[in-house]
N, C-alpha and C positions, 0 to 999 in steps of 0.2 A: 218315401215311406216306410223306409228302416229306422229312419232318423224318426216319424211319427210314432212307430211301432214301440219307440223305445227302446231299440238297438243300441249297443255301444260303439259295436262296428259294422262296416260294412264290406264282405271279403269277396275281390272279386279272382280271376285266374289269367295268366301268362304262361303262353307256350311258346315255340320255336317251332311251326308245324312240319319244318323238314330236319329237324333237331332230333326228334325223337325216335319219329317210325324208320323203318327199313323201309327201302326204296319202293319192293312188293306192296307194304302197308299203305304208302302214302298213294300208290297208283291203284291202290284195289277201288271196289266199289265198295260204299259204305255198308255195314252190315246190318242195317234197316234201313232200307230206300228211303221209306216216308219221313226218317227223321233226318234227312240228307239236305245239305245246302250245295252241295255241287255234285257233279259227275264221279268225281271218285272220293275216297275218304280224303286224301291232302286237299284238294280244292273246297270239301266241306270244312277241313279245318282252318286255311286260309282264310274262307268268308268269314269266320266267327272270331277272330282273333282280334281284339284291341292291338293298337301300334302302344307304342310306349308314350307318345304327344296324348295319346287321348288318356291312358293312365294317370297323366300327370293332371289333365285336366278334372278328372274322377277325384284327385286327389284334392285339386285345390277346389275343386266343391263341397266334399267334404268336411274339410277343413271349416270353412265358410259356414257349415251349419251348424256346426260342433258334432259332429259323426266322426267317427276313428275310420280312417283309411286303412283295409288291408289288401292284400293280394296272397293267391299260393302260386307258388311257381312252380316249373315240370323240370327244368332243365338249364343248363349253365348260362347259356344266354340271358333266359330270361331272368336268372338270379340276379345276374349281374346288372340287367337293367333297371328292375327293383329297386335293387340294393342303391342304384343312383337317386331313387323318391326319399329314401329315408325315413321310411314309413314305420310307427310304432313298434310293428310287429306285422311279421312274415311268415306265412303257412305252408308247408310242405304235405301234399296230401298222401294218401297211402301209397299210391303207386312209387311215388319216388322218394321215400323215405330210406331206401338204400344206395341212393344215387349219391355215392360216396364224391364225387370230384364238386357235385352241386353244393352237399353239403358242407365242405369244406370251404366255399365261399361265405357261406351264410356263417361259420363258425369264426373264421378270422378274416372276414372283408366285412362285416356289418355288426352293428353292437348293438340292434334293438332283440325283441325275443322273437323266437322261433318255436311256432307252434307246430307240433307234427303227431298227425293221426297214424292209427296201429292196425287199421285194418288189414285182411288178407297178408299178416306178419306173424309169423311163428313167437314164443316168448324167448325162445333162442335169441331171434333176430332183434327182436327187442331191445334184449340185451347190449348187442352188439351196439347198435343204436346209441343207447346210450354210454356204452365204452367210450364210443366214438366221441362224443362231445365231453367226458370227463377226461378226454386226453389233450383238449384245446388249453388255449392260454389263457389266463385270468381266471375269470368266474363264467366259462362258457357254459356249463352244466347249468347254471344258475340263470340262463335265459331262457329254457326249454320246458315247453308245458306239452306234456304227452297227453292224447287224447285215446280213450276207448272208443274202440270205432269197429262196426262190422261193414263191410262192404257190398253193398248190393241195393239195389233202385226201384222200389222200396224194400224194404227188410221186416221181415214178418217178424212179431212180436217174439217167438221161442227163439229168433237168432241173434235177439238184440243182445243178450248175456251182461245185462248191466252188472252183476257181480265179479266181472271183470274189474269194476272200477275199483273194488275193495284189494284185490288182487294188484293191481298195479298201486294203487298206494301204501301197500303193507312194505312193497320192493321198491317203491322210486320215490315216496314222499320224499326222503331226505336227499336224495342224488339229482333231483329236477326242482324248477322252481313251483310246478302245480301241476295236477291232472287235471283233465277235462274230459267230455264228452264231444263225439260229431254222430249225430242221430240222424239217418235216413230210412226213418219208420216213418208213418201214418198217425196223425195225432199229436197231443202233446203232452197228455201225461206223465209217460216214463221221462221225463226231462226231468219232472220236479223230483221224481225218484232217484232220477244220477244227482241231482244236484244235493239231496239227502245224504246219498252214497259218499260224497266226498267230491264230486266233481265241482272246482272252480271257474270252470268255461263249459259253454253251453255252446254248439253250431249247430245252425239247420241252414237247408237249402232255403230257397226264397225266391218265389215267382208273382207276378202278375195274375197269372191265369194258370191251373193245372192243365186245361185242355191245349195248351201248344204243344207245336210238336218240339220233338226232344228228348232225351235219356233221362232227365233230372227232374223236369216238373211234375209227375206223378208223384214224388217222395219230397218236393217240396211244400212249406205253407205258403197261403196267399196271406195278404195284410192282415185282415180278419183272426185269421189262427195265430200270426207273431205274434199281434196286439196282446192277444189271449197269454201266450207263452210268456212275455217278458211280465204280464200283470201277476201269472200265478206265480212265477219264478221271485219276483220281488215281493210279494204274500209271503212266500216259503220263508226267505231269506229273514222277512220282519218276526218270523213264528219260532225262528232256532235261537234260543236263547234258555236261561235257568231262571227261575222265580230269583228276584232280587230281595223280597223277603217271604218267611212262608206264607202269610196273609197278605196278597195285593188288595192296593186302595179298591179295586174293581170288584173286589168280593166281600170286603167288609158292609156296606149293606143287607147283600145277598146273608151273610152270617148271621146278623141280625136279628135278621127278619125270618130265616127259614131254617138254620140248621137245630136240632132238638138241643135241649139243655141252655140254649143261648135266648130264643125267644120268649119262652116259659123257664125261664131261670128261677121265678121266684116260686115255682109250683113243684120244680124237678130234685129229687131226692138227690143229697151228697153223696158220690161212692169213694 
């Protein structure tokens, strides 16, 4: 579906369910029982988790249809597992963007691009993250794409704060590879605005059905919405240019037919 919609990449997630939560969190009930796939939060996460073999199969399928495969990693084990698949890019979600041990693996043991979201992260913390990559060997910082993001599902429009893209571009455009936008809002209109403000990557959650149980579906695009989003972004990209000449060829017939002083040249006084 993502390929048919025109997406460049399909991104999955990888976690080690026992590595991230505390024992109490693992053994506790899911905070929203309706969304749970197990008796405890740990069982819920174990049920949902793909194995490394399944991720390898997903990557092979994506490769076979000409769609990029990517994955968000949440912990050390998951980072090492996904690095072993050597995808073009690996994502670090907002919750894990200061997991320094995991980031070091991505900085030192992986040569692809690392896309990092900055939801629920202060500006001082974003600066720490960028400095961490600047301290890496070689051109580590030039593999980083930094995403403007608000962490919420879904995010109301007044909390999207698109002008953060302008701030990030001003501060980091020369210190990282690119700036992106990760949206958890409803609809598709503001993704185009994000692009015109300078976001070079646009990331959206994608689902087959908004009504499925789970916390992300309400803030995700169904195939029709994703297809329209890709269409609109591509159309906007085509528009982002200057006129190659003062009067374009498409304007010439209108100029001679409609513009005062040209269609009636013989009867118009010269000033």
